[in-house]
N, C-alpha and C positions, 0 to 999 in steps of 0.2 A: 522488727516484728517481735511479737510476744508469742511464745509457745507454751501451752498448758498441757502437760501430760500426766499420766497416772494410771494405775491398774484399774480394771473393771470395778465398779461400785465405789470408787473413791470420791465421786461427786465433782468431776472436773468440768462437765458441760455447764452446770449452773454458774460456776465460777467464770468460765470463758464468756458466757452470755452476759453476765452482770458487768464484767470488765468492758466488753464491747459496747454495752449501753453507756458506760461512763466516759469512754474515750473516743466515741464516734467510730467504732470499729465494726467489722464484719467477721464472722467465724468461718474458718475453713476446716472442715472435718478431716481428721487423719484416722479413719476407721475403715478397714478393708471390707467390711460387710454392709455398712450403712449406705453404700453406693447403690444397693439394689432396691428397686421399688417393690412395694407390697411385702417386704420383709421388715416389718416395723417393730413388733413386740420382741421377737427373737433377737434382733440386733440392738435393742435398747435405744431406739432413736429418741424417745422422750422429747418430742418436738415442742411440748408445752414449756420446756426449759428455755426455749428461745423467745418466749414472751416475757418481757421484764417491765414491770409497772404499766402493763397494758400495751406496751409497744413491741412490735415484732422486730427481733434482731435478725438481720439477713444472715443466712447460712449457705454454705456451698459444699459441693461434692457429696451430697446426700440425695438419694433417689435419682441417680443419673444413668442407671443401667437396668436392663430387664433381668429378672431371675432366670437362672439356667445358663447365663453367659459366664465367662471366666474373665473377670477384671484382674489386671495385674499391675505390678509395680511400675513398669514402663509407662502404661497408660496413666497411672495416678500421677507420676512425676510431671508429665506434660499437662494434664488437667489442672494440677495444682498451680503450675507456673502461669498458665493462662489466666486463672482466677486471680492469682496474686498480683499480676501486672494490671489487670482490670481494676481491682480494688485500689491499688496505688494511684493509678491514673485518675481516679475519681476523688482523690484526696482523702480516702478513708484509711483506717488502720487495720491491717490484717491480723487476726488472732488465730493461730493454728492450734487445734485442740483434738486430742485423741489418744488412743491407747495402742495403736499399731506402731510399735517402735521402729520397725524397718521403714515404713512410709515416712515417718518424721525424720529419721536419719538421712534417708535418700534425698529429701528436698533441702535439708539444711546443709548437707555436705556437697550437694550437686553431683550425686553418683552418675557416672557415665554408663548408660545402659543401652542395650540394643534389643529390638523386638525379636521374639523367638517364635517361629511357626510351629504348629503341631507336627510331630514325627510319628505317623501311624505305625510304621514298621518297628520303631523302638517300643512304642506302647504295646504292640502285640507281643513282642519278645519279653516284656516285663509282666504281662498278664499272669496272674496266679501266684506271683511271688508274695511273701508275707511282708508286713510293714517293717519288721526287723531286718529282713533281707534287703528291702528297698532302702532303708535308712543307712545300712552299711555301705551299699553301693553309692549312695549320695555322698557319704562321708569321704569315700575314696576319690570320687570325682572332684569334690571341692578341694581336696588336698592337691590333686594334680593341677587344678586351675588356680590355686592360691586364692580361692574365693571365700569370702565370708558374707556373701550377699543374701543368703537365705535365712529367714527367721525360722528357727526350729518350732516356734509356736504354730506355724502353718503346716508342718509335716505331721498331722495328727490323723491322716487317713492315707490309704494306699494311693488314691487318686491324686492327692496333693503331692505325695512323695514322687510319683511318676512325673508330674509336671516339673518339679524341681530338678529331677534327673534329666528331663528333656532339655531344660534351660542350660544346665551345666554341660551336657553333651554337645549342644549346639555351640556354646561359647568355646569349647575345646576344639571343635572341628572348623569353626568359622571365626577366626580372629579378625572381626570386621571393625571398621571405625565406629565409634559409639557416639551417641548424641551428647552434645555439650550443653549443660545448663549450669548457671552460676551457683556457687555456694551462697548461703544467705546468713547474715548476722541475725541472731535472735537472743533475746533474754528468755531463758528456759525456766519455767516454773513447774515443779513437780508437786502433785498433791499427795502428801504423805499420810497414809492411813494405817493405823495399827493392825497387825495381822489378824488378831482375834476379832476386832471390830469389822474388818473387811470380810472375814468368813461369815460373821453373823448377818451382815448386810447382803451378801451374795445369796445366802439361803432364804432370807426374808423376801428379797427381790424376785428370786426364782418362783416362790410360791405365789407372789402377787401377779407375776406375768402369766402363770398358768391359769390363775383365776380370771385374768383379763382376756383370755381367749387365745393363748399362744398355740394350743393344739389346733384350734380351728384355723388359725393363720397358715399353719403348715399343711393342713388338710386341703385348704383352698388352693395352695400352690400345686399340690399333687393333682387336684381336680382340674386345674388349668392344663394339665398335660406335661408339667415339668417332671422329667424322669427322677425317680427316687435317688439314683446315684448322683445326680447333679446337686440335689439338696444335701445329701450326705457329704459331698465335697466341701460345703460351706462350714462344716464342723459344728461343734458344740450343740446349741439348741436344735439346729436343723438336722444334724446327724442323728441325735438320740430320739427326737420326736418322730422323724421319718421311720426309724427302726421300730418304734412303738406302733405307728400307724400302719406299717406293713407287716405287723404281727410277728416281728422278729424278737421282740422283748415285751415284757409286761409293763404296765404303767409304773408300778413300784420300782422295777429295775431301771426304767427310763429315768425316774426322778433321782434315784441314788447315783447312777452312773453319771448323769448330767451334772449333778451337784459337785461330785468329785472332780469332774473334768473342768468345771469353771474355776474351782479352787486352784487346780494345777495350772490353768491358763493364767490366772492372776499372778501366781508365783513366777511363771516364765516371763510375764511382762516385766515384773520387777527385776528379774535377772538381766533382761535386755537393757533396761534403763541403767542398771549398775554398770553394764558393759559399755554403754555410751559414755559414762563418766570416765571409765578407764581409757576410752578412745579419745579423750580430750574435751568432751562437752562438759560445761559447767551447768549443773542443775541446782536451782535454788529450791529446796524442799520446804513446803509450808504445811503445817498441821491441818489435816482435813476437818478436825473438830472445832477449829476456830470459827467465831461468828463471821458471816460473809463480809461485813464491813471491814473487819480486821484483815481478812485475806486480801481484799481489794487494795486496802491501804498499803500493805506490805509489797504487793506486786507493783503498785504505782511508784513506791520508793525505789525499788530495784530498777524499774524501767527508766525513771528520770536520771 
């Protein structure tokens, strides 16, 4: 398998789609938020990227859940494996592409996971604690569990931190047999984008998405009856736009805070990928500014 990873705004999706077009492949998304339907602009689905020379490149694990639900790593790992086997059985090449490092690492390493139900009593006891307090509690639980399963990228709201604590508490109290899925061999390609260029692209892309109707997208979700706290749970665009639409912050505050948050998110993604390298993954980094033909040529050389 080939894996294409990189931080937000690095341009990894067009590379994966072009590669799939050339090798008879299909793209499997590794993005924790693109699984949700009708959350298109805010999650940066850019579905037009999957049309190459007029041909639709098949993509998977996008638009598979309803907004307001909580999709998790356990579900992703099983969904990925089902899709991966199906693509293989049809004689096609799977191309894994995304920026959620935890999802990528889980499927490549074959993490042994168990499903974790909600614990309302625990949630009630954590209600009212600050994000700093919850993060501290999570850190202590992870130390007791010897766990490094949680991506700090996802602990950017109290709701997400509480879910992570719920998982760690469950695993501490219920040392149950975990599902076994095999590790997978993959050539891993990282799209390497200069920090200043990445920052410039993030800001430009944020303005464009706002112009394209991102505010209306979030308003439509609220109008559907999806609770504000559920949208805030998804972080980044949905967190700050929901706070703006529920009159908690002004438009200018929303833009400034969201822009900063996306820059921080991209930095944390890179920290995760560097961590993967320390954990034994070989990532072949390719300059994001190279012409597409050169990128594909380099990937093909590494793959062969």
